[in-house]
C-alpha positions as a Python dict, from the first residue, in 0.01 Angstrom:
ca = {
    (1, 'X'): (0, 0, 0),
    (2, 'X'): (-351, -148, -21),
    (3, 'X'): (-543, 175, 29),
    (4, 'X'): (-768, 226, -274),
    (5, 'X'): (-652, -114, -402),
    (6, 'X'): (-817, -276, -98),
    (7, 'X'): (-1158, -198, -245),
    (8, 'X'): (-1068, -369, -573),
    (9, 'X'): (-908, -672, -413),
    (10, 'X'): (-1209, -905, -390),
    (11, 'X'): (-1315, -829, -746),
    (12, 'X'): (-965, -910, -869),
    (13, 'X'): (-946, -1227, -658),
    (14, 'X'): (-1293, -1355, -751),
    (15, 'X'): (-1147, -1676, -893),
    (16, 'X'): (-946, -1756, -580),
    (17, 'X'): (-1074, -2079, -423),
    (18, 'X'): (-1046, -1991, -55),
    (19, 'X'): (-1251, -2299, 38),
    (20, 'X'): (-990, -2521, -126),
    (21, 'X'): (-707, -2336, 50),
    (22, 'X'): (-885, -2386, 381),
    (23, 'X'): (-932, -2754, 299),
    (24, 'X'): (-554, -2784, 271),
    (25, 'X'): (-502, -2606, 604),
    (26, 'X'): (-736, -2857, 769),
    (27, 'X'): (-567, -3148, 591),
    (28, 'X'): (-233, -3031, 736),
    (29, 'X'): (-391, -3006, 1082),
    (30, 'X'): (-496, -3371, 1044),
    (31, 'X'): (-155, -3478, 911),
    (32, 'X'): (10, -3337, 1224),
    (33, 'X'): (-258, -3474, 1455),
    (34, 'X'): (-360, -3120, 1548),
    (35, 'X'): (-710, -3027, 1666),
    (36, 'X'): (-681, -2651, 1716),
    (37, 'X'): (-960, -2452, 1874),
    (38, 'X'): (-803, -2106, 1839),
    (39, 'X'): (-655, -1989, 1507),
    (40, 'X'): (-501, -1656, 1405),
    (41, 'X'): (-501, -1568, 1034),
    (42, 'X'): (-202, -1341, 971),
    (43, 'X'): (-195, -1095, 680),
    (44, 'X'): (-560, -1188, 645),
    (45, 'X'): (-652, -921, 388),
    (46, 'X'): (-1028, -899, 336),
    (47, 'X'): (-1090, -1213, 540),
    (48, 'X'): (-1136, -1469, 263),
    (49, 'X'): (-981, -1752, 464),
    (50, 'X'): (-1051, -1603, 810),
    (51, 'X'): (-1425, -1610, 759),
    (52, 'X'): (-1422, -1968, 628),
    (53, 'X'): (-1219, -2088, 925),
    (54, 'X'): (-1468, -1917, 1157),
    (55, 'X'): (-1763, -2070, 972),
    (56, 'X'): (-1605, -2413, 1022),
    (57, 'X'): (-1606, -2371, 1398),
    (58, 'X'): (-1262, -2233, 1483),
    (59, 'X'): (-1226, -1939, 1721),
    (60, 'X'): (-1060, -1718, 1465),
    (61, 'X'): (-883, -1381, 1480),
    (62, 'X'): (-765, -1188, 1173),
    (63, 'X'): (-452, -970, 1172),
    (64, 'X'): (-346, -736, 891),
    (65, 'X'): (-146, -415, 848),
    (66, 'X'): (-407, -256, 620),
    (67, 'X'): (-696, -87, 796),
    (68, 'X'): (-881, -64, 464),
    (69, 'X'): (-856, -439, 411),
    (70, 'X'): (-979, -501, 765),
    (71, 'X'): (-1278, -270, 719),
    (72, 'X'): (-1391, -489, 430),
    (73, 'X'): (-1319, -808, 627),
    (74, 'X'): (-1527, -687, 922),
    (75, 'X'): (-1820, -599, 697),
    (76, 'X'): (-1808, -939, 526),
    (77, 'X'): (-1803, -1113, 865),
    (78, 'X'): (-2097, -902, 986),
    (79, 'X'): (-2304, -991, 680),
    (80, 'X'): (-2227, -1359, 739),
    (81, 'X'): (-2324, -1340, 1104),
    (82, 'X'): (-1970, -1418, 1221),
    (83, 'X'): (-1808, -1264, 1529),
    (84, 'X'): (-1440, -1229, 1438),
    (85, 'X'): (-1191, -995, 1607),
    (86, 'X'): (-987, -816, 1341),
    (87, 'X'): (-665, -649, 1459),
    (88, 'X'): (-458, -392, 1268),
    (89, 'X'): (-96, -488, 1334),
    (90, 'X'): (239, -544, 1167),
    (91, 'X'): (311, -913, 1221),
    (92, 'X'): (680, -838, 1288),
    (93, 'X'): (554, -687, 1615),
    (94, 'X'): (265, -927, 1673),
    (95, 'X'): (92, -894, 2010),
    (96, 'X'): (-198, -1111, 2123),
    (97, 'X'): (-388, -1126, 2453),
    (98, 'X'): (-310, -1496, 2491),
    (99, 'X'): (-139, -1780, 2301),
    (100, 'X'): (-333, -1975, 2040),
    (101, 'X'): (-328, -2328, 1899),
    (102, 'X'): (-253, -2242, 1535),
    (103, 'X'): (-155, -1957, 1308),
    (104, 'X'): (-183, -1939, 931),
    (105, 'X'): (-46, -1687, 681),
    (106, 'X'): (-158, -1747, 325),
    (107, 'X'): (-163, -1558, -6),
    (108, 'X'): (201, -1438, -6),
    (109, 'X'): (187, -1270, 335),
    (110, 'X'): (551, -1346, 412),
    (111, 'X'): (669, -1236, 66),
    (112, 'X'): (571, -881, 162),
    (113, 'X'): (830, -888, 443),
    (114, 'X'): (1126, -759, 244),
    (115, 'X'): (1413, -818, 489),
    (116, 'X'): (1504, -1163, 617),
    (117, 'X'): (1578, -1013, 959),
    (118, 'X'): (1221, -884, 977),
    (119, 'X'): (1086, -1222, 869),
    (120, 'X'): (1282, -1377, 1155),
    (121, 'X'): (1124, -1124, 1393),
    (122, 'X'): (779, -1224, 1267),
    (123, 'X'): (856, -1595, 1313),
    (124, 'X'): (982, -1526, 1665),
    (125, 'X'): (666, -1334, 1756),
    (126, 'X'): (450, -1611, 1613),
    (127, 'X'): (647, -1869, 1812),
    (128, 'X'): (595, -1663, 2127),
    (129, 'X'): (216, -1665, 2084),
    (130, 'X'): (176, -2029, 1981),
    (131, 'X'): (81, -2274, 2252),
    (132, 'X'): (339, -2552, 2301),
    (133, 'X'): (262, -2808, 2033),
    (134, 'X'): (90, -2538, 1826),
    (135, 'X'): (123, -2529, 1447),
    (136, 'X'): (217, -2260, 1197),
    (137, 'X'): (106, -2297, 833),
    (138, 'X'): (200, -2045, 566),
    (139, 'X'): (272, -2015, 198),
    (140, 'X'): (506, -1814, -21),
    (141, 'X'): (522, -1740, -389),
    (142, 'X'): (832, -1937, -476),
    (143, 'X'): (1165, -1792, -577),
    (144, 'X'): (1113, -1947, -920),
    (145, 'X'): (777, -1773, -963),
    (146, 'X'): (888, -1425, -857),
    (147, 'X'): (1222, -1429, -1039),
    (148, 'X'): (1141, -1623, -1359),
    (149, 'X'): (765, -1628, -1415),
    (150, 'X'): (658, -1283, -1294),
    (151, 'X'): (989, -1098, -1279),
    (152, 'X'): (1078, -869, -1571),
    (153, 'X'): (756, -952, -1754),
    (154, 'X'): (460, -737, -1848),
    (155, 'X'): (113, -883, -1806),
    (156, 'X'): (-231, -755, -1900),
    (157, 'X'): (-586, -857, -1823),
    (158, 'X'): (-846, -687, -2046),
    (159, 'X'): (-1147, -759, -1824),
    (160, 'X'): (-1455, -552, -1907),
    (161, 'X'): (-1514, -425, -1554),
    (162, 'X'): (-1155, -399, -1424),
    (163, 'X'): (-868, -405, -1674),
    (164, 'X'): (-513, -437, -1548),
    (165, 'X'): (-160, -376, -1676),
    (166, 'X'): (112, -532, -1460),
    (167, 'X'): (475, -417, -1509),
    (168, 'X'): (731, -619, -1314),
    (169, 'X'): (1100, -576, -1238),
    (170, 'X'): (1307, -828, -1041),
    (171, 'X'): (1630, -713, -875),
    (172, 'X'): (1879, -1001, -857),
    (173, 'X'): (2088, -826, -591),
    (174, 'X'): (1810, -754, -343),
    (175, 'X'): (1586, -1045, -454),
    (176, 'X'): (1294, -801, -453),
    (177, 'X'): (1021, -793, -715),
    (178, 'X'): (868, -452, -788),
    (179, 'X'): (516, -474, -929),
    (180, 'X'): (368, -161, -1084),
    (181, 'X'): (-3, -215, -1128),
    (182, 'X'): (-239, 5, -1326),
    (183, 'X'): (-612, -66, -1309),
    (184, 'X'): (-890, 77, -1522),
    (185, 'X'): (-1215, 48, -1328),
    (186, 'X'): (-1539, 83, -1523),
    (187, 'X'): (-1771, 350, -1383),
    (188, 'X'): (-2068, 402, -1612),
    (189, 'X'): (-1940, 472, -1962),
    (190, 'X'): (-1594, 577, -1838),
    (191, 'X'): (-1296, 409, -1672),
    (192, 'X'): (-1121, 537, -1360),
    (193, 'X'): (-745, 480, -1342),
    (194, 'X'): (-593, 342, -1021),
    (195, 'X'): (-218, 290, -973),
    (196, 'X'): (-50, 70, -714),
    (197, 'X'): (311, -32, -651),
    (198, 'X'): (384, -346, -450),
    (199, 'X'): (711, -510, -346),
    (200, 'X'): (770, -876, -272),
    (201, 'X'): (1083, -1058, -158),
    (202, 'X'): (1176, -1388, -322),
    (203, 'X'): (1282, -1635, -54),
    (204, 'X'): (1442, -1970, -126),
    (205, 'X'): (1308, -2278, 50),
    (206, 'X'): (1631, -2344, 237),
    (207, 'X'): (1632, -1984, 364),
    (208, 'X'): (1283, -2027, 510),
    (209, 'X'): (1372, -2361, 670),
    (210, 'X'): (1688, -2210, 819),
    (211, 'X'): (1492, -1924, 978),
    (212, 'X'): (1236, -2167, 1120),
    (213, 'X'): (1515, -2374, 1275),
    (214, 'X'): (1683, -2064, 1421),
    (215, 'X'): (1354, -1966, 1585),
    (216, 'X'): (1310, -2307, 1749),
    (217, 'X'): (1042, -2466, 1530),
    (218, 'X'): (1045, -2838, 1456),
    (219, 'X'): (867, -3087, 1228),
    (220, 'X'): (901, -2868, 919),
    (221, 'X'): (734, -2991, 600),
    (222, 'X'): (674, -2841, 255),
    (223, 'X'): (379, -2900, 25),
    (224, 'X'): (248, -2813, -318),
    (225, 'X'): (-63, -2591, -320),
    (226, 'X'): (-387, -2778, -235),
    (227, 'X'): (-212, -3114, -189),
    (228, 'X'): (8, -3290, 66),
    (229, 'X'): (272, -3374, -194),
    (230, 'X'): (622, -3217, -189),
    (231, 'X'): (681, -2913, -413),
    (232, 'X'): (876, -2955, -735),
    (233, 'X'): (1155, -2741, -878),
    (234, 'X'): (912, -2518, -1069),
    (235, 'X'): (628, -2512, -816),
    (236, 'X'): (503, -2153, -805),
    (237, 'X'): (354, -2159, -455),
    (238, 'X'): (499, -2351, -162),
    (239, 'X'): (312, -2426, 159),
    (240, 'X'): (513, -2473, 480),
    (241, 'X'): (413, -2621, 813),
    (242, 'X'): (608, -2616, 1140),
    (243, 'X'): (545, -2688, 1508),
    (244, 'X'): (636, -2511, 1828),
    (245, 'X'): (766, -2808, 2027),
    (246, 'X'): (558, -2914, 2327),
}
């Protein structure tokens, strides 16, 4: 996953407001009375949020499973004059040199962990490398979004430079969404076809909260995207925050 697609990612996500997402992360820091110096951005992709956090003065590290994504992230950081360590790791086996004050995982990172037992492993590893009193902030595409909005629907985006057809199937038994993506990338007068299959797990809010409690976190809260208000029944993205107790 995310091999050739990695080089299309930023073009496809050009309308993503990473500054606004980072604003919410900082608002949650303030809500919890946190003033982190060191932050790890998990499943950081091409560094959209990582680089902004670094530019705002945090000592930031990016972690992602895709070497191709990280190559792009490193180049973007270099062009911006930012010194950011980028580490290629699976977050279910996260290893850091030392604990940090905060970790974030945005843009569906946890949805790509398909087994709840593996998600628990990831939460345990994160807990291990958070300083006491440290904060974890992450989001998920909600169960409602993956099962009812995206699931079993076909979508298309006829953009002139990169057109996309998105075929989706949601499995009620496994709670896994299979997304079959076909891109047509304009190259001169022709289009090159790129195919990608991605899988995401739909987690319910109570399942996430239960796993956080099992791993020892406290002070759990849930928010709507970009605001500090609680999510509603049909909220499509849910932001969670939790603390490793001091």
